[in-house]
MARFIKOL-727211 format. One record per residue (C-alpha): x, y, z; residue in three letters. Coordinates in pm, 1 decimal. Example, Ala and Ser with C-alpha at 12.3 -4.5 7.8 and 13.67 -1.06 7.14 Angstrom:
<bakes>
x  y  z  code
1230.0  -450.0  780.0  ALA
1367.0  -106.0  714.0  SER
</bakes>
This chain:
<bakes>
x  y  z  code
305.3  3024.5  -2782.0  UNK
330.5  2846.8  -3103.1  UNK
325.2  2459.9  -3134.6  UNK
652.2  2465.2  -3355.7  UNK
858.8  2663.8  -3067.6  UNK
733.9  2387.3  -2793.5  UNK
814.9  2098.4  -3014.8  UNK
1170.1  2261.2  -3087.6  UNK
1263.3  2314.6  -2727.0  UNK
1132.0  1964.2  -2631.0  UNK
1386.0  1848.9  -2926.2  UNK
1653.8  2045.8  -2752.1  UNK
1590.4  1880.3  -2428.2  UNK
1582.6  1549.5  -2561.3  UNK
1915.6  1601.1  -2777.5  UNK
2079.0  1738.7  -2439.2  UNK
1989.4  1448.2  -2251.6  UNK
2096.9  1214.0  -2498.1  UNK
2440.5  1390.5  -2501.2  UNK
2467.2  1392.9  -2101.2  UNK
2308.8  1048.4  -2022.3  UNK
2573.1  1031.5  -1678.3  UNK
2460.8  1346.3  -1569.9  UNK
2082.8  1286.2  -1611.9  UNK
2132.2  958.1  -1433.3  UNK
2319.6  1094.8  -1149.8  UNK
2086.3  1356.4  -1112.2  UNK
1779.1  1176.5  -1138.7  UNK
1952.1  909.2  -873.4  UNK
2016.5  1210.2  -648.0  UNK
1676.1  1371.2  -679.2  UNK
1513.2  1034.5  -611.7  UNK
1759.5  962.6  -287.2  UNK
1636.9  1301.4  -183.3  UNK
1280.4  1271.9  -216.7  UNK
1283.2  908.1  -30.1  UNK
1487.2  1088.4  263.1  UNK
1233.4  1383.6  277.3  UNK
973.9  1139.1  240.3  UNK
1109.1  920.9  525.3  UNK
1164.7  1237.8  757.7  UNK
816.0  1359.4  722.8  UNK
689.0  1014.9  756.4  UNK
843.0  964.9  1109.3  UNK
789.0  1326.5  1227.2  UNK
411.9  1261.7  1165.9  UNK
398.3  935.5  1342.9  UNK
601.5  1047.4  1633.8  UNK
334.0  1343.0  1701.6  UNK
26.0  1099.3  1625.2  UNK
190.8  893.7  1893.9  UNK
258.1  1146.9  2150.6  UNK
-108.5  1276.3  2062.1  UNK
-284.5  928.3  2137.6  UNK
-75.0  878.0  2458.5  UNK
-201.5  1226.5  2593.8  UNK
-539.8  1134.0  2517.0  UNK
-504.5  786.6  2632.7  UNK
-353.7  917.5  2978.4  UNK
-567.1  1216.3  3026.2  UNK
-940.8  1141.3  2873.3  UNK
-1175.5  864.9  2982.9  UNK
-1484.5  790.9  2803.2  UNK
-1808.9  767.7  2983.0  UNK
-2066.2  584.3  2804.7  UNK
-2370.6  696.0  3008.7  UNK
-2318.2  1050.9  2886.1  UNK
-2124.6  988.3  2554.3  UNK
-1829.5  1221.0  2687.5  UNK
-1473.8  1213.9  2763.8  UNK
-1392.4  1312.8  3100.4  UNK
-1087.5  1512.9  3127.8  UNK
-844.4  1435.8  3403.6  UNK
-598.6  1644.9  3583.2  UNK
-298.3  1416.9  3569.1  UNK
-275.0  1031.3  3439.6  UNK
-407.8  810.0  3672.0  UNK
-117.3  591.5  3885.7  UNK
-183.1  207.0  3915.9  UNK
-328.5  182.4  4210.4  UNK
-566.9  418.8  4112.4  UNK
-646.5  264.1  3785.7  UNK
-728.6  -28.4  3996.1  UNK
-971.1  101.1  4253.0  UNK
-1139.2  295.4  3922.3  UNK
-1157.6  -60.7  3753.8  UNK
-1284.9  -215.6  4070.9  UNK
-1552.8  47.6  4167.3  UNK
-1653.9  45.4  3796.0  UNK
-1705.3  -341.4  3814.7  UNK
-1936.4  -262.1  4077.1  UNK
-2144.7  -49.2  3904.6  UNK
-2047.4  294.0  4003.4  UNK
-2085.4  602.1  3734.3  UNK
-1704.4  700.6  3636.5  UNK
-1802.6  1058.4  3711.8  UNK
-1832.5  992.3  4085.5  UNK
-1516.8  749.1  4087.9  UNK
-1286.3  1014.7  3954.6  UNK
-1431.6  1288.7  4181.0  UNK
-1353.2  1089.8  4472.8  UNK
-1033.9  1009.7  4342.5  UNK
-913.7  1396.3  4292.0  UNK
-847.0  1333.2  3929.5  UNK
-1158.4  1541.0  3794.3  UNK
-980.6  1840.7  3581.5  UNK
-1178.3  2178.2  3716.8  UNK
-1371.8  2327.1  3422.5  UNK
-1501.8  2689.0  3469.4  UNK
-1834.7  2578.3  3271.6  UNK
-1932.5  2307.4  3504.5  UNK
-1859.0  2148.5  3850.1  UNK
-1863.8  1761.6  3928.1  UNK
-1992.6  1853.3  4286.6  UNK
</bakes>
């Protein structure tokens, strides 16, 4: 492609924009507003997805420091179970045994906690 051809096209585009300033400004405003709207929607969607994931992991997993692993729960703990868990944890019991006694361990086909 010839450089002169490219410069001619750019000149035509500048002349067209110069003749239709109001239309160009209106189109630019619409494009800008549309872009901001799409950005807001996508940010809101990704944030809500991240919040749901975080909540699921907070409710369904407990970190065991002795093994360095997350323990999967069958269901979220109730407030009384959380209280009993924290009391027994402070007494020195291991989390895996506390959760087994409470019946909260998720059954895993690879290993069992018995």
